[in-house]
C-alpha positions as YAML, in Angstrom:
chain: A
units: angstrom
residues:
- id: 1
  name: GLN
  ca: [18.37, -29.00, -14.05]
- id: 2
  name: ARG
  ca: [16.41, -26.75, -11.73]
- id: 3
  name: ARG
  ca: [16.25, -27.40, -8.00]
- id: 4
  name: LYS
  ca: [12.86, -27.84, -6.32]
- id: 5
  name: ARG
  ca: [12.07, -24.75, -4.31]
- id: 6
  name: GLN
  ca: [11.31, -25.31, -0.65]
- id: 7
  name: THR
  ca: [7.91, -23.86, 0.45]
- id: 8
  name: GLN
  ca: [8.80, -23.11, 3.95]
- id: 9
  name: ALA
  ca: [11.85, -22.58, 6.09]
- id: 10
  name: CYS
  ca: [12.06, -23.46, 9.80]
- id: 11
  name: GLU
  ca: [11.90, -20.57, 12.32]
- id: 12
  name: TYR
  ca: [15.67, -20.64, 12.86]
- id: 13
  name: CYS
  ca: [16.64, -20.62, 9.30]
- id: 14
  name: ARG
  ca: [13.98, -17.90, 8.51]
- id: 15
  name: GLN
  ca: [15.43, -15.71, 11.37]
- id: 16
  name: LYS
  ca: [19.03, -16.26, 10.20]
- id: 17
  name: LYS
  ca: [18.00, -15.86, 6.50]
- id: 18
  name: ILE
  ca: [19.83, -19.05, 5.64]
- id: 19
  name: LYS
  ca: [18.83, -21.90, 3.27]
- id: 20
  name: CYS
  ca: [16.66, -24.53, 4.91]
- id: 21
  name: ASN
  ca: [16.26, -28.05, 3.40]
- id: 22
  name: SER
  ca: [12.94, -28.26, 5.37]
- id: 23
  name: ASP
  ca: [13.53, -31.82, 6.57]
- id: 24
  name: LYS
  ca: [11.19, -32.84, 9.29]
- id: 25
  name: PRO
  ca: [11.26, -33.29, 12.24]
- id: 26
  name: THR
  ca: [14.66, -31.50, 12.19]
- id: 27
  name: CYS
  ca: [16.34, -29.63, 9.26]
- id: 28
  name: ASP
  ca: [20.09, -30.06, 8.66]
- id: 29
  name: ASN
  ca: [20.90, -26.67, 10.14]
- id: 30
  name: CYS
  ca: [19.17, -27.21, 13.39]
- id: 31
  name: ARG
  ca: [20.49, -30.81, 13.63]
- id: 32
  name: LYS
  ca: [24.04, -29.51, 13.35]
- id: 33
  name: ARG
  ca: [23.45, -26.99, 16.03]
- id: 34
  name: SER
  ca: [21.42, -29.27, 18.32]
- id: 35
  name: LEU
  ca: [18.51, -26.98, 18.13]
- id: 36
  name: VAL
  ca: [14.72, -27.65, 18.38]
- id: 37
  name: CYS
  ca: [13.50, -27.19, 14.81]
- id: 38
  name: SER
  ca: [10.08, -25.65, 14.49]
- id: 39
  name: TYR
  ca: [7.89, -24.51, 11.62]
- id: 40
  name: ALA
  ca: [5.26, -21.85, 11.58]
- id: 41
  name: SER
  ca: [1.79, -23.25, 11.84]
- id: 42
  name: GLY
  ca: [0.05, -21.31, 9.01]
- id: 43
  name: GLN
  ca: [1.03, -19.54, 5.92]
- id: 44
  name: ALA
  ca: [0.60, -15.78, 5.72]
- id: 45
  name: LYS
  ca: [-2.48, -14.54, 3.84]
- id: 46
  name: ARG
  ca: [-1.87, -12.85, 0.72]
- id: 47
  name: GLY
  ca: [-3.81, -10.08, -0.82]
- id: 48
  name: HIS
  ca: [-5.56, -6.96, 0.44]
- id: 49
  name: ARG
  ca: [-7.05, -6.59, 4.02]
- id: 50
  name: GLN
  ca: [-10.84, -7.02, 4.16]
- id: 51
  name: GLY
  ca: [-12.59, -3.88, 3.18]
- id: 52
  name: TYR
  ca: [-9.68, -2.36, 1.36]
- id: 53
  name: ILE
  ca: [-11.13, -2.63, -2.16]
- id: 54
  name: GLU
  ca: [-14.55, -1.32, -0.98]
- id: 55
  name: LYS
  ca: [-12.90, 1.69, 0.57]
- id: 56
  name: LEU
  ca: [-11.01, 2.44, -2.67]
- id: 57
  name: GLU
  ca: [-14.18, 2.19, -4.70]
- id: 58
  name: ARG
  ca: [-15.88, 4.69, -2.40]
- id: 59
  name: ARG
  ca: [-12.94, 7.04, -2.71]
- id: 60
  name: LEU
  ca: [-13.13, 6.74, -6.46]
- id: 61
  name: GLU
  ca: [-16.87, 7.50, -6.45]
- id: 62
  name: ASN
  ca: [-16.22, 10.60, -4.40]
- id: 63
  name: MET
  ca: [-13.42, 11.74, -6.65]
- id: 64
  name: GLU
  ca: [-15.59, 11.18, -9.88]
- id: 65
  name: ARG
  ca: [-18.38, 13.35, -8.30]
- id: 66
  name: LEU
  ca: [-15.93, 16.22, -7.91]
- id: 67
  name: ILE
  ca: [-15.20, 16.21, -11.56]
...
């Protein structure tokens, strides 16, 4: 049976690159080490930066004009 994948590790586990069980308010790793367990506030945005696609389209148009 497959394990449920955790969506976000705490800052300590992420820094140490160790498995985090994401228990709140304190995960098992932080509890064992008596650390303050904290989670990043937001998720990183995925995809291209704003304007990237438009810039590529302009470059393509310029290249097509050269042909």
